[in-house]
Structures are given as structure tokens and as C-alpha cells.
C-alpha positions in Angstrom: 146.7 137.8 142.3 148.1 134.3 140.9 147.8 130.9 142.6 148.8 127.5 141.5 147.2 124.1 142.3 148.8 120.8 141.1 146.3 118.5 139.5 146.7 115.5 137.0 145.6 114.1 133.7 145.6 110.5 132.1 147.6 109.6 128.9 147.0 106.0 127.9 146.8 104.1 131.3 149.5 106.4 132.9 149.0 109.8 134.2 151.2 113.1 134.3 151.3 116.3 136.4 149.2 119.2 135.4 149.9 122.6 136.9 146.5 124.5 137.3 147.6 128.1 137.2 144.8 130.7 137.9 145.3 134.5 137.6 142.6 137.1 138.7 143.2 140.8 137.6 141.2 143.9 137.7 138.9 144.2 134.5 135.8 143.4 132.8 134.3 140.1 134.1 135.9 137.2 132.0 136.7 133.7 132.5 139.1 132.1 129.9 140.7 128.8 129.9 144.2 128.2 127.8 146.3 125.1 127.6 144.6 122.9 125.0 141.3 122.4 126.8 138.5 120.3 125.2 134.8 121.2 125.4 134.3 119.5 128.8 137.2 121.6 130.2 136.0 124.7 128.6 132.5 124.3 130.0 133.8 123.9 133.7 133.7 127.7 134.0 129.8 127.4 134.4 130.0 124.4 136.9 132.8 126.3 138.8 131.0 129.5 139.1 127.8 128.1 140.2 129.6 125.6 142.7 131.5 128.5 144.4 128.3 130.6 144.6 126.0 127.9 146.0 129.0 126.7 148.4 128.7 130.2 150.2 131.7 131.9 148.6 131.8 135.0 146.5 132.5 134.5 142.8 135.0 137.4 141.8 133.6 139.6 138.8 137.2 140.1 137.4 139.2 139.0 134.7 139.9 135.2 135.3 142.7 133.5 133.4 143.2 129.5 133.9 146.3 128.0 132.5 146.6 124.1 132.3 150.3 123.1 131.9 151.9 121.6 130.1 150.1 123.6 127.4 151.1 121.2 124.6 149.0 118.2 125.5 145.2 118.3 125.1 143.3 118.2 128.4 140.2 116.2 128.6 137.5 115.3 131.0 136.1 117.0 134.1 138.9 116.4 136.5 140.0 120.0 136.6 136.9 121.5 138.0 137.9 121.1 141.7 141.6 122.5 141.3 140.2 125.4 139.2 137.7 126.3 141.7 140.4 126.1 144.7 142.5 128.3 142.6 140.2 130.9 142.3 139.5 130.9 145.9 143.2 131.0 146.7 143.7 133.8 144.3 140.7 135.7 146.3 142.7 134.8 149.7 139.9 132.5 151.2 142.5 129.8 151.1 146.3 130.0 151.9 148.2 129.4 149.0 150.6 127.1 151.0 147.8 124.8 152.1 147.7 122.7 149.1 151.1 123.0 147.9 151.8 119.1 148.8 148.5 117.9 147.4 147.4 116.7 143.8 143.5 117.7 143.7 141.2 116.0 141.5 137.3 116.2 141.1 134.3 117.2 139.2 132.1 119.7 140.8 128.1 119.6 140.5 126.3 123.0 140.8 125.5 122.9 144.3 129.2 122.2 145.1 129.3 118.3 145.7 132.5 116.4 144.5 131.8 113.7 141.9 133.7 110.8 141.1 136.5 110.9 138.2 138.2 108.1 136.1 142.2 107.3 136.4 142.3 107.9 140.4 145.0 105.1 140.7 147.4 106.3 137.8 146.8 109.8 139.0 147.8 108.9 142.5 150.9 106.9 141.2 151.7 110.2 139.5 151.4 112.1 142.7 153.9 109.9 144.3 156.4 109.9 141.5 156.1 113.9 141.7 157.0 113.7 145.6 153.7 115.0 146.8 152.3 114.5 150.1 148.8 113.2 149.4 145.7 113.4 147.0 142.5 115.2 147.5 139.8 113.7 145.5 136.2 112.5 145.6 135.2 110.1 148.3 134.0 107.6 146.0 137.7 107.5 144.8 139.5 107.7 147.9 139.9 103.9 148.4 141.2 103.4 145.0 143.8 106.0 145.3 144.9 104.6 148.6 146.3 101.4 147.1 149.5 103.6 146.4 151.5 103.3 149.4 153.0 106.4 151.2 150.4 108.9 149.8 147.6 110.4 151.8 144.1 109.8 150.2 141.8 112.5 151.4 138.3 111.8 150.5 135.8 114.8 150.3 132.2 115.4 149.6 131.9 118.9 149.0 133.6 122.1 148.3 133.1 124.0 151.4 134.7 120.7 153.4 137.7 121.0 151.3 138.1 124.7 152.2 137.7 124.1 155.7 140.2 121.1 155.7 142.6 123.4 153.8 142.3 126.3 156.2 142.8 123.8 159.0 139.4 124.1 160.6 138.5 120.5 159.9 140.5 117.3 160.0 140.0 114.4 157.6 141.6 111.3 158.2 143.4 109.9 155.0 141.9 106.9 153.5 143.8 103.3 154.4 143.4 100.3 152.3 145.8 97.2 152.0 146.4 95.5 148.6 146.8 92.1 150.4 143.5 92.5 152.2 141.9 92.6 148.8 143.4 89.3 147.7 142.5 87.8 151.0 138.7 89.1 150.4 138.8 87.4 147.1 137.1 84.3 148.3 136.3 81.0 146.3 135.2 81.4 142.5 131.4 81.0 141.6 132.3 78.8 138.5 133.7 75.4 138.3 134.5 73.0 135.6 132.7 70.3 137.6 129.5 71.9 136.4 130.3 71.1 132.8 129.0 67.5 131.9 131.3 65.6 129.5 133.9 67.1 127.3 136.7 65.8 129.0 139.0 66.5 126.2 137.9 69.9 125.8 138.8 70.5 129.4 142.1 68.7 129.0 142.7 71.4 126.0 141.7 74.5 128.2 144.0 73.0 130.7 147.3 73.1 128.3 145.9 76.7 127.2 146.0 77.7 130.8 149.3 76.3 131.3 151.1 77.5 128.4 149.3 80.8 127.7 147.8 79.4 124.3 145.0 80.5 122.3 142.0 78.4 121.8 139.4 77.8 119.0 136.5 75.8 120.0 134.7 74.2 117.0 131.0 72.5 117.8 127.5 72.9 117.2 125.2 74.9 119.1 124.5 73.9 122.7 127.5 71.8 123.0 128.8 73.8 125.9 131.4 76.1 124.3 130.5 79.4 126.2 130.0 77.2 129.5 133.6 76.1 129.1 135.2 79.5 128.1 133.6 81.1 131.1 135.3 78.7 133.4 138.6 79.3 131.9 140.0 82.1 134.5 139.2 79.6 137.2 142.2 77.5 136.2 144.4 80.3 135.4 147.3 81.1 137.9 146.5 83.7 140.6 147.4 87.3 139.8 150.4 88.8 141.2 150.2 92.2 142.9 152.0 94.0 139.9 149.4 92.4 137.4 146.6 93.4 139.7 147.7 97.0 139.7 148.2 97.3 136.1 145.0 95.7 135.2 143.1 97.9 137.6 145.1 101.0 136.0 143.2 100.1 132.9 139.8 99.6 134.3 140.2 102.7 136.1 140.7 104.8 133.0 138.1 103.1 131.2 135.7 103.9 134.1 134.5 100.3 134.4 135.7 99.4 137.9 133.3 98.1 140.5 132.6 100.7 143.2 133.0 97.6 145.8 136.0 96.2 144.5 138.4 98.7 143.6 141.3 96.5 143.0 140.9 93.8 140.2 142.2 90.5 141.9 140.8 87.9 139.5 141.5 87.3 136.2 139.2 89.5 133.7 136.9 87.6 131.4 135.5 89.8 128.6 133.0 88.8 126.1 131.9 91.3 123.4 129.2 90.8 121.1 129.8 90.0 117.4 128.3 93.5 116.4 131.4 95.5 118.2 133.2 97.7 116.2 137.0 97.6 115.4 137.3 100.9 118.1 135.4 99.0 120.6 137.2 96.0 120.5 140.9 97.6 119.9 140.5 100.9 121.8 140.0 104.5 120.4 137.3 106.7 119.5 137.4 110.6 119.6 138.8 110.6 123.0 140.9 107.3 123.1 139.8 104.9 125.5 141.0 101.1 126.1 139.1 98.4 124.1 138.0 95.1 125.1 141.6 93.7 124.3 142.9 95.8 126.9 140.3 95.3 129.5 140.9 91.4 129.0 144.7 92.1 129.8 146.3 89.5 132.0 142.8 87.6 131.6 140.5 86.1 129.1 139.2 87.4 125.8 136.1 85.2 124.6 134.7 85.7 121.1 131.8 83.7 120.7 130.5 83.1 117.1 134.0 84.3 115.8 133.0 84.2 112.1 130.1 86.3 112.8 132.3 89.4 113.8 133.2 91.7 111.0 136.2 91.0 108.9 138.0 94.4 109.8 137.3 93.6 113.6 138.9 90.4 113.4 141.9 91.8 111.5 142.8 94.3 114.5 143.5 91.3 116.7 146.4 90.3 115.0 148.9 93.1 116.7 147.7 92.6 120.3 148.0 88.6 119.8 151.3 89.0 118.5 152.7 91.8 120.7 150.7 91.9 123.9 150.0 95.6 123.3 148.0 97.7 121.2 148.9 101.2 119.7 146.1 103.7 118.8 147.6 106.7 116.6 145.9 109.9 116.1 147.1 113.0 114.3 148.5 114.9 117.3 149.2 111.6 119.9 149.9 108.0 119.9 148.8 105.9 122.9 149.7 102.3 123.8 147.6 100.2 125.8 148.7 96.6 127.2 146.6 93.9 126.0 148.3 90.5 127.0 145.4 88.0 127.0 144.4 84.4 126.2 141.9 84.3 123.3 139.4 81.8 123.5 137.2 81.6 120.3 134.0 79.8 119.4 132.6 78.8 116.1 130.2 76.4 114.5 131.6 73.8 112.0 129.5 75.3 109.3 126.8 78.0 108.7 123.8 75.7 110.1 126.3 74.2 112.8 125.6 70.4 112.5 128.4 69.3 110.5 129.2 66.0 111.5 126.4 65.8 114.0 124.9 62.4 114.4 121.7 63.5 115.2 120.9 66.5 112.8 121.6 66.3 109.5 123.7 69.3 107.9 122.3 71.0 104.6 125.3 73.3 103.8 127.0 73.1 100.7 131.0 72.7 100.5 131.2 76.0 99.0 128.8 77.7 101.9 131.3 75.8 104.5 134.4 77.0 102.8 133.1 80.4 102.5 132.0 80.3 106.5 135.5 79.1 107.5 137.2 81.7 105.2 136.2 84.5 107.2 138.9 83.7 109.7 142.1 84.7 107.8 145.1 82.5 107.8 147.3 85.4 109.8 144.7 85.3 112.5 144.4 81.5 112.6 148.2 81.2 112.7 148.1 82.8 116.1 145.9 80.3 117.6 147.6 77.2 118.8 145.0 75.1 119.8 142.0 74.0 117.5 139.7 71.7 119.5 136.4 69.8 118.5 133.5 70.3 120.8 130.7 67.5 119.8 127.2 67.7 121.3 127.0 66.2 124.8 125.4 62.8 124.7 122.1 61.9 127.0 124.0 59.6 128.9 126.5 62.0 130.0 124.0 64.7 130.7 121.9 62.6 133.0 124.8 60.7 134.9 126.1 61.6 138.2 129.6 61.5 137.4 131.6 64.8 137.6 135.0 65.5 136.2 137.9 67.1 138.0 137.5 70.5 139.8 139.1 73.7 138.7 141.1 73.9 141.9 142.6 70.4 141.1 143.3 71.2 137.5 144.7 74.8 138.7 147.6 73.0 140.8 148.9 71.4 137.6 148.6 74.7 135.9 150.5 76.3 138.5 153.3 73.9 138.5 153.6 74.0 134.8 153.8 77.9 135.1 156.5 77.7 137.8 158.7 75.5 135.3 158.2 78.2 132.5 158.8 81.2 135.0 162.1 79.3 135.9 162.6 78.6 132.1 162.6 81.9 130.7 163.9 83.9 133.9 166.4 85.5 131.8 164.2 86.1 128.8 161.5 88.5 128.0 158.8 85.9 127.7 156.5 84.6 130.3 155.0 81.4 128.8 155.5 78.8 126.0 153.1 80.4 123.8 155.4 83.4 123.2 158.5 81.5 122.3 160.2 82.5 119.0 162.0 80.4 116.7 165.2 80.7 118.6 163.5 79.7 121.8 161.7 76.9 120.2 165.1 75.5 118.8 166.6 75.5 122.3 163.6 74.2 124.4 161.9 72.1 122.1 164.3 69.4 120.9 162.6 66.1 119.9 164.4 62.8 119.2 164.2 60.7 116.1 161.0 59.1 116.8 159.4 62.4 117.5 160.6 63.8 114.1 159.4 61.0 112.1 155.8 61.5 113.8 155.9 64.9 113.3 157.0 64.3 109.6 154.1 61.9 109.2 151.6 64.4 110.7 152.5 67.1 108.1 152.9 65.0 105.2 150.0 62.4 105.5 147.5 64.0 107.6 147.8 67.5 105.7 149.0 69.5 108.6 149.8 73.2 107.2 153.4 74.1 107.5 152.1 76.9 110.0 151.1 74.1 112.3 154.9 72.7 112.9 155.8 75.4 115.3 152.4 75.4 117.2 152.4 71.7 117.7 155.9 72.0 119.1 154.8 74.8 121.5 151.8 72.9 122.8 153.8 69.7 123.0 156.2 71.6 125.3 153.4 72.8 127.4 151.9 69.1 127.7 155.7 67.9 128.8 155.8 70.8 131.5 152.3 69.5 132.6 153.8 66.2 133.3 157.1 67.7 134.6 159.1 66.1 131.8 162.2 67.7 130.7 162.3 66.3 127.2 159.3 66.2 124.8 158.3 62.7 123.9 156.2 61.2 121.3 153.0 60.9 123.0 153.1 64.6 123.9 153.5 65.2 120.0 150.6 62.9 119.3 148.3 64.9 121.8 149.3 68.2 120.2 149.0 67.2 116.8 145.1 66.5 117.7 144.7 70.0 118.4 145.2 71.3 114.7 141.6 69.9 113.6 140.9 72.9 111.6 144.0 72.6 109.7 142.9 68.8 108.9 139.7 69.8 107.7 140.7 72.8 105.4 143.6 70.6 104.0 
């Protein structure tokens, strides 16, 4: 007897339909799986056999062949346990074949027949909708996530016996219902706020500009000056996520298996802070079974690299593609996967190896060669992709002990949202979304400066020792500063402020 069950597998952050075909014929007992299965899929035969027996059904002592189509794409993971077991029971006549003709079935089985959660429920539910299926039958833990897709019945189940009863019409299971809008309302207030940071008003201003224009930031300061504290509050001043951004970000987190069980939709900007010992595969993605890396998990949010020069050089070099293109491509012999990775990079470093260069309280003992070698760990091409360099000096006691507090994240966010709206209207017919993404053509069109501005910029490059690559960076940042003031033209004071954010260029000149 032959039966067919619809299932799914993930490729990148999207899923595709997999036909699980089960054929049972007379002969010596044999269980074979074809269709490029990996080891986890091959091992499913033992889980399936034990789960069927322990659920009270008889496992056929016959020749069983399972085909996973399309057969030219490698199948990975434990998602196919449940559809294979249902295919066997259907081929044996225990379940009517037409019962699951309109359902996609996903799930890992334990030996006692319980259904365990899987990764990628959201993209698989999207694939079911595209295929015109009625619904998805999957583990109870994944039901709410799959229900985020409209017009799809998300049937959450606990064990194999329960699914058989449901498919045979002897048990009714209500589809899980959820609302994307409800998750956004549930978001609530942020736990962090920039008012908690004492002093450093000029750094807060730099972060405001970065948030408004999507600019990358490098903070340079001694240990304990508040660089990490400032970076962690960056998401609180970013514009709210749209529904499309939330769905796309959630798909990445679902595939990576890092979704919080209590919050199945990512509605706040991600903040990722990997340790400097991370490998290039951990940062960019990859591995034997390709998975999204930190740059993709930070998509639509912030990637924070603390102590940036301490990262391995090859790890920092792989950042160049995602910073430039907003996506990362992982190539293997048999397949090439692309993950989105559009994020704001916030990096932090000490001014020298000991960290106290320029400090008025502690003396620096580093030699000039040591300082140059330390700073050279950040290559020119990578530095070229960072628009804002900001000095973060040690906070004085008067500021630490004072009662004065700066603007709240909420107040700053109002200005950021206004500037973002201006950019959205400006680039409505373009394929870019912020000032940081402007090319030379866009800069020429939208960053026109008058005679005074040109003279100021010329003086900055010739007399202050700014590098040539700083020219376009200054114009982009000046455009964002003008947007924050709702000015159509870039004025001299906008350029003056933008020039201040190239401190590392001046220091290394």
C-alpha cells in the first residue's frame, strides 16, 4: 500500500514543501529512507517504530520504503518523524488517506509517542499557505508560532494517538488562534532608558544620529566609561518594527531555534552582543548544517561588538559583506544559502592596549608602536563602513553623583521617528531606506552643500588630516543631522558636527 503525507523543510529562512511517500510491500522486514536524508532523518526509523508500538498500534513487519521528495535536496533534522509514522499508519489502513490530504504535518517523536517541538514552524506555515493547504498539524509548543500566518489552521497536538483520533474524526481539536497586532500591544515599555546613563551627552547625541540615519558607530574610550551601557540602550531609540520586519526577524530566530517560548513573535529590535572569542561561522553563519549567525540574528536591530580589536582578524573581515549588502551568503559544495543581515553595528574599543591614552587621571604606558598595532587590528575597509567615530571619556565624579538626568529614550525616539519619516519619503522610489545606504549618485542628489560648506569640508580634509574616505561619511551624517532638524539643505553647522564624528581618522592621520 502507498500513502502520501505533506511535510516541509527549511532552506535558508524560507521553507519548501516535502512529499513524504511511504510504500509498504510484502517481504523481509526492512525500513529504508531515500531522498538524500541526513543521519538524523535516517535514525528516525527507530523513533518511529518505538513511537507507533508504544502508542498502541502494530508496527508492520514488512518492507517499508520512505521517499522524501524532491529527492535532489538534502533533508535535515527531525521534522519528518511524525509524517513518516502517519504515512505508515495510513498505508496500513489505520488512518484514512484523505484525512490529511489538506494538512502539512511536522514534528519530532519521542519513543513513547509524544510530539516534540521543531525549528522553523513559522516559515513552514508560510509554505503551507503558499501551497494552498488548509492547515498545519504540529507540536503544541509550535502551534502559536504557526498561527501567526493568516488563513491557516494551526492544529497543536501532544502525542501520536491524539493525532490519529483527530484525523479519523473521533476527536475535535480547535485550531490555535493568535493576532500579530496583539503581540505588538503586549510589547509594553522598555526596561532600559538613556536617562540611566550619567553624563556622556555628546555620545547620546551620536547614537541619536546613528539611529536616525542607520549609521554604524565606533565608540572609543577607557574601561568603565559607559560604552556597553550606552550600546545596550540603542534599541530603545530606534523606530518601531513594522509587521513585515517582525515576521522576517521571527523567521530567522525560528530557524535558528532561539525563539523565546513566551514570545513567539519578535516585536522589539534585536540586540546581539557576541563574545570576542566567537568564530567566523558563529558570527556570519554556517557550519556543517548551515545556521544563521549573529549578523542575521541582529537583522533589523543592533549588533554590538565590545572590545572590537580583540576579535580575530578573519572574524572581523567577514563583516564586510553584510555591512555593505545587508545580507550574507554561505556557499557549500551542494548549496548556497542567503540570510538577511541588515543591522546597525555598534562597536567599542579602548584608545590603546592599556585603555588610558588621553585619560587625565591615569597614565598610559603604551608605546606609539603598540598603539598603532592595536588600532591596525581594525582594517581600513572595515573602518570605511563605520560612519561615526565617537570618543567616550571617563565620567567625572560630579556627573556621577549629580541628580541631573538627560533626555529619556522616549523623547529622543520622537526625533528619530520624524527623521526616519523624512528619509522614507525621500527614498520612496529607491531601493534604500536610510541615509547610511546612499550611494555616490544619491549623495550627489541629496547632499548638496553651499560654498561655505565646501570650504569648511576642504579645510577639514586638508588641515585636520581627515582621510579621503571620510568625505562621503561626513556628508551622509550631515544629511541625517539636517533631517533631525527638518532642514532641507545641509548647512555649515551640520557639517561641523559631522566632522567631529571622525575622531579615529584624525588620530591615525
